C-alpha positions in Angstrom: 248.7 115.8 18.4 247.8 117.0 21.9 250.0 119.5 23.6 249.1 118.0 27.0 251.4 115.1 27.5 253.5 113.4 30.2 257.0 113.1 28.9 259.3 111.5 31.5 262.4 113.7 31.4 264.5 110.9 32.8 263.9 108.7 29.8 262.3 110.9 27.2 259.4 108.5 27.0 255.9 109.8 26.4 253.9 108.2 29.1 250.5 109.5 28.3 248.7 112.1 26.1 245.6 114.1 26.9 243.4 116.1 24.4 242.7 119.8 24.9 239.1 120.6 25.5 236.8 121.3 22.6 235.2 124.8 22.4 231.9 123.2 23.5 233.6 121.7 26.6 235.2 125.0 27.5 231.7 126.7 27.3 230.3 124.0 29.5 233.1 124.5 32.1 232.3 128.2 32.1 228.6 127.6 32.6 229.3 125.2 35.5 231.8 127.5 37.2 229.5 130.5 37.0 226.4 128.6 38.1 228.3 127.0 41.0 229.7 130.4 42.0 226.2 132.0 42.2 224.7 129.1 44.2 227.2 127.1 46.2 229.7 130.0 46.4 227.2 132.3 48.0 224.9 129.9 49.8 227.4 127.5 51.5 228.6 128.3 55.0 232.2 128.8 55.9 232.0 125.7 58.1 230.7 123.6 55.2 233.5 124.8 52.9 236.1 124.2 55.7 235.0 120.5 56.0 235.3 120.1 52.2 238.8 121.5 52.3 239.8 119.2 55.2 238.6 116.3 53.1 240.9 117.4 50.2 243.8 117.7 52.6 243.1 114.2 53.9 243.0 112.8 50.4 246.4 114.3 49.7 247.8 112.4 52.6 246.0 109.2 51.8 247.2 109.2 48.2 250.7 110.7 48.8 252.7 107.9 47.2 250.6 107.8 44.1 250.5 111.5 43.8 254.3 111.8 44.3 255.0 109.2 41.6 253.0 111.2 39.1 255.2 114.3 39.4 258.4 112.3 39.4 257.3 111.1 35.9 256.0 114.5 34.8 258.9 116.8 35.7 261.7 114.8 37.2 261.4 115.8 40.8 263.4 113.5 43.2 260.9 111.2 45.0 261.6 112.5 48.5 261.0 116.0 47.3 257.8 114.9 45.5 256.5 113.4 48.7 257.3 116.5 50.6 255.5 118.6 48.1 252.3 116.5 48.5 252.5 116.9 52.2 253.0 120.7 51.9 249.9 120.9 49.6 247.9 119.1 52.3 249.2 121.4 55.0 248.2 124.5 52.9 244.8 123.2 52.2 244.2 122.4 55.9 245.5 125.8 57.0 242.6 127.5 55.1 240.1 125.2 56.6 241.4 125.9 60.1 241.4 129.7 59.6 238.1 129.9 57.8 236.5 132.3 60.4 239.4 134.7 60.1 239.2 134.6 56.3 235.5 135.2 56.0 234.6 137.1 59.2 233.7 140.8 59.2 236.3 143.4 60.0 234.9 146.1 62.3 236.1 149.7 61.6 236.6 152.5 64.0 234.6 155.4 62.6 234.5 159.1 63.2 230.7 159.5 63.3 228.0 157.7 65.1 226.8 154.2 64.2 229.0 151.4 62.9 230.9 150.1 59.9 232.4 146.8 58.9 234.2 145.4 55.9 232.5 142.2 54.7 234.2 139.8 52.3 232.2 138.3 49.5 233.4 136.0 46.7 234.0 137.5 43.3 232.8 134.4 41.4 234.6 132.1 38.9 238.4 132.4 38.7 240.9 131.1 36.2 244.2 129.8 37.5 247.1 129.2 35.2 249.7 127.1 37.0 253.3 126.0 36.2 255.0 122.6 36.1 257.7 123.1 38.7 255.5 122.5 41.8 252.4 120.7 40.4 250.5 120.3 43.7 251.9 123.1 45.8 251.2 125.8 43.3 247.6 124.7 42.8 246.9 124.4 46.6 248.1 127.9 47.4 245.7 129.3 44.7 242.7 127.0 45.0 242.4 126.5 48.8 242.0 130.2 49.9 239.7 131.0 47.0 237.4 128.0 47.6 237.5 128.9 51.3 235.9 132.3 50.5 233.4 130.8 48.0 235.0 131.4 44.6 235.0 128.7 42.0 238.1 127.5 40.2 238.9 126.8 36.5 242.5 125.4 36.6 244.7 125.4 33.5 247.7 123.4 34.5 251.0 123.3 32.6 250.8 121.2 29.4 253.3 118.7 30.9 251.3 118.1 34.0 248.0 116.7 32.8 248.2 113.6 35.0 248.7 115.5 38.3 246.1 118.1 37.2 243.5 115.3 36.7 244.5 113.7 40.1 243.9 117.1 41.8 240.5 117.5 40.2 239.6 113.9 41.2 240.4 114.7 44.9 238.2 117.8 44.9 235.3 115.7 43.4 235.9 112.8 45.8 236.0 115.3 48.8 232.5 116.3 47.9 232.9 119.7 46.3 229.9 120.3 43.9 230.3 120.1 40.1 231.7 123.4 38.9 233.5 124.3 42.1 236.9 123.0 40.9 237.5 122.0 37.2 240.6 121.0 35.4 240.5 122.7 32.0 243.1 121.7 29.4 243.0 124.9 27.3 245.0 125.9 24.3 246.6 129.4 24.5 243.9 130.8 22.3 241.2 129.2 24.5 242.9 130.5 27.6 242.8 134.1 26.2 239.1 133.7 25.5 238.4 132.5 29.0 240.3 135.4 30.5 238.2 137.8 28.4 234.9 136.0 29.3 232.7 138.1 31.6 231.8 135.1 33.7 235.4 134.9 34.8 236.0 137.5 37.5 239.7 137.2 38.1 242.9 135.4 36.9 246.0 134.2 38.8 249.1 133.2 36.9 252.3 131.6 38.1 254.9 131.2 35.4 257.2 133.1 33.1 257.4 136.9 32.6 256.2 136.3 29.0 253.1 134.3 30.1 252.3 136.8 32.9 252.5 139.8 30.6 250.4 138.1 27.9 247.6 137.2 30.4 247.8 140.6 32.2 247.4 142.4 28.8 244.2 140.5 28.1 242.9 140.9 31.6 243.6 144.6 31.6 241.6 145.1 28.4 238.7 143.5 30.2 239.2 145.2 33.6 239.9 141.9 35.4 241.8 141.5 38.6 245.0 139.6 38.0 247.6 138.2 40.4 251.0 137.4 39.0 253.8 135.3 40.5 256.6 135.2 38.0 260.4 134.8 37.9 263.1 135.6 40.4 266.8 136.0 40.7 267.0 136.0 44.5 270.1 137.3 46.2 271.8 135.3 49.0 273.7 137.9 50.9 276.5 136.8 53.3 277.8 139.6 55.5 279.1 137.6 58.5 278.7 134.2 59.9 280.0 132.2 62.9 279.6 128.9 61.0 280.6 129.2 57.4 280.0 125.4 56.7 276.4 125.7 57.9 275.9 128.9 55.8 277.3 127.1 52.7 275.0 124.1 53.3 272.0 126.4 53.4 273.2 128.2 50.3 273.4 124.9 48.4 270.0 123.8 49.6 268.5 127.1 48.6 270.0 126.8 45.1 269.4 123.0 44.4 265.9 122.7 45.8 263.6 121.2 43.1 266.5 120.6 40.8 267.3 124.3 40.9 263.9 125.1 39.3 262.2 127.2 42.0 261.3 130.8 41.3 262.3 131.8 44.8 265.5 129.7 44.9 268.7 131.6 45.8 270.5 132.3 42.5 273.0 135.1 43.2 275.4 134.7 46.0 276.7 138.0 47.2 279.6 137.6 49.7 281.7 140.2 51.5 285.4 140.2 50.6 286.9 138.6 53.8 284.5 135.6 53.4 284.5 135.3 49.6 287.4 132.9 48.9 286.4 130.4 51.6 282.7 130.6 50.7 283.5 130.1 47.0 285.7 127.1 47.7 283.2 125.4 50.0 280.2 126.2 47.8 281.9 125.0 44.7 282.9 121.7 46.4 279.3 121.1 47.7 277.7 122.0 44.3 280.1 119.6 42.5 279.4 116.8 45.0 275.6 117.0 44.6 274.5 113.6 43.2 272.9 113.8 39.8 270.9 110.7 38.9 267.7 108.7 38.8 264.9 110.7 40.6 263.6 107.5 42.1 266.8 106.8 44.0 267.0 108.1 47.6 270.5 109.5 47.3 269.7 111.6 44.3 269.9 115.4 44.9 269.5 116.5 41.2 267.2 114.6 39.0 266.7 115.7 35.4 265.4 119.1 34.6 261.8 119.3 33.5 262.7 118.5 29.9 265.7 118.1 27.6 264.7 121.4 26.0 264.9 123.1 29.5 268.4 121.7 29.9 269.4 122.9 26.5 268.2 126.4 27.3 270.2 126.4 30.5 273.3 125.1 28.6 272.9 128.0 26.2 272.7 130.5 29.1 275.9 129.1 30.7 277.8 129.0 27.4 276.8 132.6 26.6 277.9 133.7 30.1 281.3 132.1 29.6 281.7 133.6 26.1 281.0 137.0 27.6 283.7 136.6 30.2 282.3 134.7 33.1 284.4 132.0 34.8 283.0 128.5 34.9 284.2 127.2 38.3 282.5 123.8 38.2 279.8 121.9 36.2 278.2 123.5 33.2 277.8 120.6 30.9 274.5 118.8 30.5 273.8 115.2 29.6 270.4 115.0 28.0 268.0 116.5 30.5 270.4 116.2 33.4 272.5 119.2 34.5 275.1 119.2 37.3 275.6 121.7 40.1 277.3 124.6 38.4 279.1 127.7 39.7 279.9 130.9 37.8 282.0 133.9 38.9 283.1 137.2 37.2 279.6 138.1 36.0 279.1 141.8 35.7 276.9 144.5 34.3 276.5 144.4 30.6 276.4 140.6 30.5 273.1 138.7 29.8 273.8 136.5 32.9 273.8 139.6 35.1 270.1 140.3 34.2 268.5 136.9 33.5 267.3 134.1 35.7 269.1 130.7 35.6 266.2 128.2 36.0 268.3 125.2 37.0 271.2 124.3 39.3 273.5 127.3 38.5 274.8 129.6 41.1 276.5 132.9 40.4 278.9 134.1 43.1 279.8 137.8 43.5 282.4 139.5 45.7 281.5 142.8 47.4 283.4 145.0 49.8 280.7 146.0 52.4 277.1 146.1 53.3 276.3 149.1 51.1 277.7 147.5 48.0 275.9 144.2 48.9 272.5 145.9 49.0 273.2 147.8 45.8 274.1 144.5 44.0 271.1 142.7 45.5 268.8 145.3 44.2 270.4 145.7 40.8 268.0 143.2 39.1 264.7 143.4 37.3 263.3 140.8 39.7 262.1 141.2 43.3 260.7 137.9 44.6 262.6 136.6 47.6 266.0 137.2 49.2 268.3 135.8 52.0 270.4 137.7 54.4 273.1 136.1 56.6 274.6 138.2 59.4 275.6 137.7 63.0 274.6 141.3 63.7 270.8 141.5 64.2 270.7 145.3 63.6 272.6 144.9 60.4 270.3 142.0 59.3 267.2 144.1 59.9 268.7 147.1 58.2 269.6 145.1 55.1 266.2 143.4 55.1 264.5 146.8 55.1 266.7 148.0 52.2 266.3 144.9 49.9 263.7 145.4 47.2 261.8 142.1 47.3 258.6 140.6 48.4 260.2 138.3 51.0 263.4 138.4 53.1 264.6 135.4 55.1 267.3 136.1 57.7 269.7 133.3 58.6 267.3 130.7 57.3 266.3 129.0 54.1 263.6 126.5 53.0 261.2 128.2 55.5 258.1 128.6 53.4 255.0 127.8 55.4 251.2 128.0 54.9 250.8 131.1 57.1 253.6 133.1 55.4 252.6 135.3 52.5 254.4 134.6 49.2 254.9 137.1 46.4 257.1 139.7 44.8 257.6 143.1 43.3 259.1 144.5 40.1 259.1 141.9 37.3 258.5 139.1 39.8 254.8 139.9 39.9 251.9 141.4 41.9 249.7 140.1 44.6 250.3 137.6 47.4 249.6 133.9 47.9 249.7 131.9 51.1 248.8 133.3 54.5 245.7 135.3 55.2 246.6 137.8 52.6 246.0 135.2 49.9 242.3 135.0 50.8 241.9 138.8 50.2 243.2 138.8 46.6 239.9 137.8 45.0 237.1 139.0 47.2 234.8 142.0 47.3 235.8 143.9 50.4 232.4 145.5 50.9 231.9 148.4 53.3 228.7 148.2 55.2 228.0 151.4 57.1 225.1 151.6 59.6 223.7 154.8 61.0 222.9 155.4 64.7 
């Protein structure tokens, strides 16, 4: 039985199954990717690649309703959020078309001697992308678009529960006019994926997913001296030091926790609140989390659809139950119904508990009381993760000071849900390496070649 299947988490129904590729099909995909990289990737002009990317962005917009419906079925995303994701993927793709000259142009260097020097960017070749289920279009766009812009070719292994969206993306790249081999959907087994990572025709690998998956791929890539970019988990702190509108701050806290049914790597997960605001914040946050409508992802009022699968909901249930057994206080929620999980709040989590270290990948927020700025920063940094973070303060100097002190790849001050195509995305510590989005993404998998010319 195929491991690639669309199983609607709202109903448990298997909607469609797709076979993994045969070994012969994998070999053909590698041949096409390498051949296309050595021809189209090096011979096409930036303007030609930009026009192809614009066509892909246009197809996202033209097909947005159909594309959104696919991911509602695949992973339970509420329909409005699914439509928003399709739009964001279109914006990302168009961004790289619009900035193609900045991405591919030479960078002149000031040199000490006579003559001149530039850094010239050249594509590496065929790349493997291993993408997750939680943002089926957005995750692919932020990997594929910058790399196609510079002339790399893409082998894309999507999550096993996202074969329909994966096929829809590949169809858009074909329909946009990209040549065969430029972008290929490859349904690989784990064993086949390891072989592709090791294959000398593949010049780099990008993984978005769990720590376990990232470590496994990085180990294989390291043995074969391959460049690897990793975007893994997160347990992002939401630090509240002061506010002149607590209701607005709480609304942003809830939005940052419940986005994508609580299944976002950079969602706020640990809410660190100074003592004089703690009680009021906890009361308002708890009420808002409890009021979040759980239901049919097709309905417009739904805030929380099902988690990606019943197994995912069961794992989250086990985490919450373990936290309570170890001494945490369950303030609201905490009891699943099938794949559905309500907005949940925990307090009294401390060092030595599993909940203090791990990521809750679902609508669970842990609220902490701290006494001052220094203890807030210490708690924010006391995590194996370092993806994103949020700082709320009415004192601009304090906000900047705390932003500097937080060990994370991203800090958002007095704002949430502010991701944008031009802003680099990535983390440190166990949250990964490398950057996606922005101009930095286009520099991950290129040969930054020095060309030095004498007088």
